[in-house]
N, C-alpha and C positions, 0 to 999 in steps of 0.2 A: 396402857397394858394392853388392852383389848385390841387397839389399833395395830400395835407391834405384833401381836399374835396373829392378827388377820393378815399383816403383811408378809410374815415368814410363811403362812400357810398358801398365800396366793403365789409363791415363788416356785421356780421349776425346782427340779431335783438337784441338779448342779449346783444351782444357786444356793439352795438349803445346804448341800454338803460343805460349800465353800464358807458359808456363813457359820456353820457349826465348827469347821476348822478354824476361823479366825477366832471365834468366841472361846473355845475350849482349849485350844493348842498355840495359835500364833500370838494372841494378845498376852496370855501368861508368858510365853517364852520371850517375847520382847521386854516385858516388865523385869524379869528374871535376868535376862542379859543386861538391862540398863543397870539393875541393883549390882549384879555382879562385876560389871565395868568399873564401877567406882571402887568397889572392893578388891578387885583383882589387880588393879594398878599397885596397891600397897603389898599384896601377897607376892606378886611378880618381883617387885623391888625387893623384898625380903629373899626371895628365892635368888634373885641374881645376886644379891649381896652375899648369900650363903655359898653361891657357886664360886664367886670372887675370893671369898675367903678359902674356900678348897684349894684353889689354885694357889692362892698365896701361902698357905700352908705347906702345900706339897714343894713349891719352889723354894720356900724359906728353909725345909728340912733337907732338900737336895744340895742346896748352897752351903749348908753346913758340913753336910757329908763330904762336899767338895773341898773345903777349907780343911776339914779334919784329916781327909786325905793327904792333902799337899803338907799338913803339919807332919803327919806320920811317916809320910816318904822322906821328909827331911831328918827326922830322927834316925829313920834306918840309914840314911846316907851318913850320919855323924857316926855310927856304930859300925859300919862296913870295914872289915879287917883290912882289905887291899887299900882302900881309900886312907886308912889312919897309917897303914905301912908306909905309903908314898909320901905323905905330908909329915911323917915322922923322920925322915932320913936326914942325916947331917950332910947339908949341901957342900961343905968343904972337903967331904972324904969320898966323893964318887965324881966321876967324869962327866963332862958335859953330855957326851953321848947318852949316859945313863939319865941325865936329867931329862934330855929330850925324850927318852923312851918312857919315862915316868909322866911326862906331860901327855903324851898320847894317850897312855894307859888311863889317866886321870880323865881326860876328855871322853874315852869310851864309858867310862862309869857314869859320868854326868849325862852323857846322851842317853844311856839306858835308863836312868831314872826320869828323864824329860820324856821320853817315849812313853814310858809306863804312866805317867801322870797326865800325859796331854795337855802339857804347859808350853809356853812360848819359849822360854829360856830358862836354863839353871847355870849361875855363876858362882865361882868361888875366889873370894878376896884374901889374898895371903902375902906376908911380908919376910919371907925366909929366904930369899935368895933363888927362888926358882926362875926359870927362863920364860919370860911370856911372850904372847903372841896377840894380835888382834883378833885373830879368827878363832882363838883357843877360848875355852871357858874358864881358864883361870887368870886372873887379872891381878895387878898390883893393888896393895892395900891403900897406897897413898891417894888413888883415884875417888875415894869415897869418905875421906876422913873428914872432909869439910862439908858433906852432905847434911842436911836437917834432919833427915830420917836417921842418919848414923849417930849423930849427937844424941837424938831422942832415945835410940835403941841402946847406946853405951850408957845412958844413964839408968834404964832399966835393970831390974834384977832377974827377969825372966830370960830364959834361952830363945824363945821365939817372939815374933810379932808381925802384925800385917800392916803395911802401907800402901799409900797410893799417891800418884802425881809427883814424884820427885824428880829432881833435875836428871838423876841417873838415867830414868825411864821415861818413856813417853807416858801419857796419861793411862792409867790401868792400874792393877792390884798386884801385889807382890809379898812374899813371905821372906822375913830376915830370921835366919838361925845360926846362933853362936854354936861354934863347934871348938872345944879347947885342944890346944896343942898338946899332943901327949908328953913332950919333952921339954917344953918351955912354958912360960906364961903367956907367950903370944896368943891372939885370937883369930880364929879363922873364921870368916863371915860366908855364910851360904845364902845366896839369893835366889829365890825361885819366883820367877815371873809369869803370872797368868794371862792368856791370851784375851785381848779386849773383845774379839768376836765371840769366844766361848762365854765369856760373862754375860753379854748381851743375850746370847741365846738362852742361857738359863733364866735369865730375869724375865724374858719375854713369855716364859710358860705361865706366869702368873698373870698375864694381860688376857682377858675375855673379849676384847675388842681392839681395833687399831688406836681408838682414842686413848686408851688406858696407858699409864705409864708406871713402871716398876724400877726402882732404882736404889743404889747403895750410896749413902751419904757418910762422909768421915766427920769427925768432931768439928772440923772447921768449916763444914758447910759445902765441901768439895765433892764433886761426883766421882765415885770409884768405879761405877758401871751403871748403865741404864738400857733398858730395853728399847726405847724408842728416841734416838738422837734428836729427831726433827721436832718432835713435841716437847723434848726436854728444854729447848730454848725458851719456852714460854714460862717455864717454872721459876719461881722465886726461891732460889738456893738457900738465901738466910732464912726464910720461913720454913722450909723443908727442917733445917737444923734445928728449929724452934719447936717441931711437932712433938706432942705428948706421946709416950708409948702406950700402945692399947693392943688389947687382944682381939678386938673385932672393928670393922669399918664404922668409922664416926663421921659425921658430917661437918664440913669445913667451908670457909668462904677463901677462895685464893684468887685474889686479883679480881673480885667481882664474879668469879665463877663458882658455882655450886658443885662441890665434890665429895665424894666419900673416900676417907683415907684410913690406913692402918700404917703403923710404925712399929718394928720390933728391934732391939739391939741384937746383934751378932756376937754371941759369946766368943770370948779369945781375941776379939777385935775391938777398935773404937767406932766401929761402923754401925749404921742403923740401916736396915731394909725397909723402904717405904714404897707403898703402892697406892696410886691415885686412880680413881674411877670417876670420870665426869658423870653429873647427874644425867645430862641428856642421853647418854648411852643407855642408863636404865629406862629412861622415858621412852626412848625409840624402841628398844627391845619390848618393852611393857606394851605400848601401842601396836607393834606389829603382832604381838600375841593376841591381843584383843581384836584387831582387824582380821587375822586369821580365823579367830573364833566366830566373828561376825560373818565373814564369807561361808564358813561352814553351816552356820545357821541359816544364812540366805539360801545357799544351795539346798539344805534340807527343806525349806519351805517351798521353793520352786518344784523340787522333786515331788513332794507331798501333792501340791497343787496339780501338778501335771498328771500324777496318778490319779488323782480324784476326777479330773476332767476325762481322762481315758476311761476310767471305770464307768463313770456316769453316762459318757456317750455310748459305751457297749451297752449299758443297761438300758437306757433310754432309746436306743434304735430299736429294740424289740418292743418297747411299750409304746412309742410314738407310732410304729407300724400297727398295733392293736388299736389305738385311739383313732387312727385313720380308718380302719376297718369298721369300727364301731359308729363313725359318722357316717359311712356309707349304709350301715344297718338303719340308722335315722331315716335314711332316704329309700328304704325298702330293698336294698341290695345285701343278700345275705350270702357272703363268699368267705369261706375259711382262710386261715393264714397257712402258707407253705409248712410242710412237717419240718423242714430244717430249722425253721424258728423256734420249735420246741426244744425244751432241755431241761435240766434237773434243778437250774436256778430258779429264783422267784419269777423273773421275766418269762421263763419258759413255761413255767407253771401257769402264769396268766395266759400265755398263749395258748396252751392246752385247753384251759377252762374257756377261753372264748371259743375256740373251734368247737368244743362239746355244746356250748349254749347254741351257735350257729346250727349245728346238725339237729339238736332238739328243736328248735324253732322252724327249721326246714321240714322235719317230720310232722311237727303239729299243724303246719300249714296246709301240708298235704292231707293230714287226717281231718283238718277243718273244710278243706275244699270238698273232699270225698263226703263228709257229713252234710254239707250244703246241698250238694248235688242229691244226695239220697233225700234230703229233706224237701227240696223242691220236687223232686219226682213223686214223693209220698203226698205231698200237700196238693199237687195236680190230680193225683188219683183220688184223693179224698174230696176235693172239689167236685170232681166228675161225679163219684159216687153220690155226692150229696145233691147235685142237680138232676140227675138222672130219674130217681124214683118218681117224687112228685110232679115234675114236669110230664114226664112220660105218661103217668096215669092221668092227669088233667087233659093232656092232647088226645089221647086215646078216646077217653069219654066224649071229649068234644067232637072227634071224628065219627063216633057212633051216633051222637045226635044228628050231625049233618046227614048221615046214610039215612036215618030214619025219617027226616023230613024231605028227603029227596032231592038234596042239593049236590048231586053228583060232582059237578065241576069243582064245587068248593072242596069236596071229599078228596078229590084227586089233587088239588094244589095244596091242601094242608098234608096229605100223606108225602108229596114231594118236598114241601118245606121241612117236615120232620126229619125225613131222611137225609137233606143237606145239613141240617142242624147237627145230628148225631154223627154225621160223616166228619164234620170239623171237630166236634167235641172229642170223638173217640179216636182222632188220628194218633197212632203211636210213633214214638221215637222224634217226636218233635216238641220241644219245650217252648219255643218262640214263634210268634206270629208277627206279620206286619200289621200297622194300622189299618190298612185298608181292607185286610182279611178280617180283623176283629170287627170293623164296622158291617162289613158283609154278613158276619155271623149273627151282630145284633140285630140287623134287619130282617134276617130269617126268622129269629126267634120273636121280633114283633109282628111279623106276617102270621105266625101261628097265633099269637095271643090276640091278634085282631079278630079272629073267628069266635073268641071267648067273649071279649069285651068289646063293646060298641064304643065308637068314637075316640079310640086310642090312636094317636098320630104321633109319628116319629119324624123329626126334620133332622137333616144331616148337612154340614157344610165344613168342607176341607180346603184348606190352602194348597197350593201347589208344593209338592214336595213333602208334604206330611203323611203321606199314605205309605212312603217306604221305611218310615221308622219302625224299629223292632220293640217288641214289648213282650211279656210273658202271655201264653196263649190262655184264652178264656179269661181276660181282664175286665173288659167293658160289660159283658153279659151279666155278671152279679150285679154291677152298679145300677144298670137299667132294670133288672128284675126288682132291686131293692125301691128304686123309685116308683115303679109301677104298683107294687104290692103295698108299700107303706106311704105313699104320697098320693098317687092319684085315685086308686081304688078306695082310699079312706075319706074321699069327698063325699059330701051330700050329693051333689049333682054327678052325672054320668059323663064319662069322657074326660080326657085331659091331652097334654101334649108333652113331648120329651125332645129336647134338642142337644143334639152331639156336634161340637163345634172344635175343629183343629187348626191350629195356627202356630207358625214359627215364632219361637221366643228366644232369640240368640243363638246357641248351639244345641238348644232343647225345643221340643215340641209340647205345647200346653194345649190340653184336650179338656174341654169343658162340657160336663154334662149337666144339664139342668132339667127340672120339671115344675109344673105349676100345681102341685099336689097341696096337702094340707100344711107342709113345712113343719118346722121344729123350732123351739125355742134357741135362743144363743147358747144356753148353758147345755142343752141336749147336744147341739152341733160340737161343742168342744169336748163332750164326753163320748162321743158315738163310738170311736175307736177304742177307748178304754173299756167301755161296756161290752163291745163285741168280742175283746181278748177275754174278759172276764168269763162272758158265758160261753167262751169256746166255740164261737161262731166261725163257720168256714167260709163265709161269702164275703162280706165287707172286710173283715180283719185279714182274711187269707190273701186278698187282692192287695191290701195295702202291705203287708209283710214280704210277699213275693217281690213287689215293686222295689222295696229297700234291699232285699237280699241280692237281688240281680244288679241294681244300680247304683245302691248306696243310700244311706240315710237321709240325704237331701231330697232324695225323691218319695213318691207316695201319694197319698190321698190327702185333700184339704176340703172341709165341708164349711160352706158359708150360706147365709139366707139369700135367696133370689129376690131382688126388687120386684114387687107386685104379687109375692107369695111363691111358696114352693122352696126348694132346695137347690144349692149350686155345688156341685161337686168337681174340683180341680184335680187333674192329673198331670204330672210332668215327667216325661220320659226323654232321654237322649235323642238326638236326631239322628246320629250315627250309632254304628255298633260298639258297645261298651262291654268289655269282659266283667 
C-alpha cells in the first residue's frame, strides 16, 4: 500500500488526474458497460419484439378494415336501386338497344365501386340473357360454375366469402358475394378482386427489416399475399399452415433457422396472418445498439482524457514556470515572474505568492547588505578606538623618556613612525588594504615597539604576487600585538621573534604569523576564538569575524602550536578581489 501511495505521489499532476479518472470513472464505466451489454441484448430483443408486435397489430387491424370495407361495399352494391333495377328487367320484353344501354350503365356502376374501393376488378356473373362482352364486367354464369371456389361457395349458407388462387383469377385475394335476383330464384354472384401489389404493400408495413416476412395463408397452406416474395421462396408453406395461433411472438425453428413467429386468424375468412422475424435481425440490431453505446462511451472517455490533458497543460504551464524560477533561486538568481502569469486561479495565486517571496528576499538581502556594511564600518571604528588609547599613551611616554635621556634622533624617528602608524590607521573612506600595506603598517608598529622593548625582531617574507591581495584594513596589526604582549613579553628572558610569511595557495594567499613566545596549550588554541567572542574582545575576534564577513566562512584565523615553542596563526584570504 505504501509503495502504491508513494508511486502515486511521485507522478506528475497530469498522470495523477488520468489515474484518478481511470480509477473512479473509466473502470466503473467499463464494468457497468460489460454488465449492461449482457443484459441489454435481452432487453433490446424484448424491445424489438415489442416493436415488431406493434407493427403486426397495426397491419392486422388495417387488413381487417380493408376486408371489412370490401365486404361493406359489396353489400352496398347488392342494395343499389339502379343495380337491382337493371338486373330485374325481363329480358324478353325490351329491345337489344335497351339491353346494351343497361350493360353500359351497369359497367359504370361497377367501375364506380371499383375506384372507390381501390381494388383491381369488380365482376358480376349472371345468367338471365344479358348481352355479354369480354371488356365488360358482366359475364356469363356458366364460366364459373365448375370452379372449386364456386362449388365451395354454393355449399355455404353465408352471403359472402373470401378466396384466393382460383383458376378464374391469378394469385391473389378476392371476395365473393351472393346477390338474390329480385324476380327469380336465380343467383347473381359479385366477385371483387383485390390487387396483389396492394396486398403486399399492406403486409410490408408489419416488417421491421428486409429479412422479415409477413404473409396471409389459407387453410390449404397457399399464400394469399406476402410482403417479401423473394424471401417467401425459402418458407415451408406446410409448416406455416400448422403454426399455432398466438397473441405474441414465439420462438420457432424453421428449417434450422431460429425465428420469432406470430399467427392470427382473420375473422370472416379461412385465412391466417403470419409474421416471421429472423433471430439474426434482432441480434444484428441489438449489437448495433451496443456498438453505438460503446462508441459513445469511447468518445466520452477520449473527450474527458483530452479535457484533462488540456486543463493540466494549462495549469502545469504556470506551475512549471514557477518551478524553473525556484531552481534559479537555488542558484542565487532572484527574478520575479511576469505579471501576466498571475491570475485568480490556484496557479495564478502560486505565481503571485512566489513573486511576493522574491520581492521579500530581495528586500531582506538589501537590508542585510546594508547591515553588514554598517557593521563592518562600526567594527572598524571600534577597533580603531580600542587601539588608539593604550598604544598612544605608551608611545608618548616612551618618546618623553627618549627626550629626557637625550636621544634626539630616536625621538624624531619615533615621532615619524607614530605619525605614519596613525595616518594609516585613521585613513577614512577606505575599508580594504593590500597585504603589502598591511605589512608596512605592522613594520611601523614594530619599529615603535622596538624603542620600548629590547631584542624584539620582526622577520618578513612574501612570495611574488602576494602583496596585491586585498584584506580588511588593520588585520595583521592586532595579531602581531597579541603575539607580542601575550607571547614574547610573557617569557622569562628578554626579546623574541615574530615571523610573517606570505605565499600563494591556489586561488588564495596563506599568511602565517609565528612567534617564539610562551605558547599555549592545545585546548587553549582550540578555544581562543570562542573565549575572545565571549569576552567581547575587539582584537582577535574582530579580525576573525571581519575576514568571514568579507570573504565567507571558509576564511578566518586558525591557531596551531609552533614547533620549538610559540604560536602559529594562519590567515587565508583570496588572491583576487572577492565581493
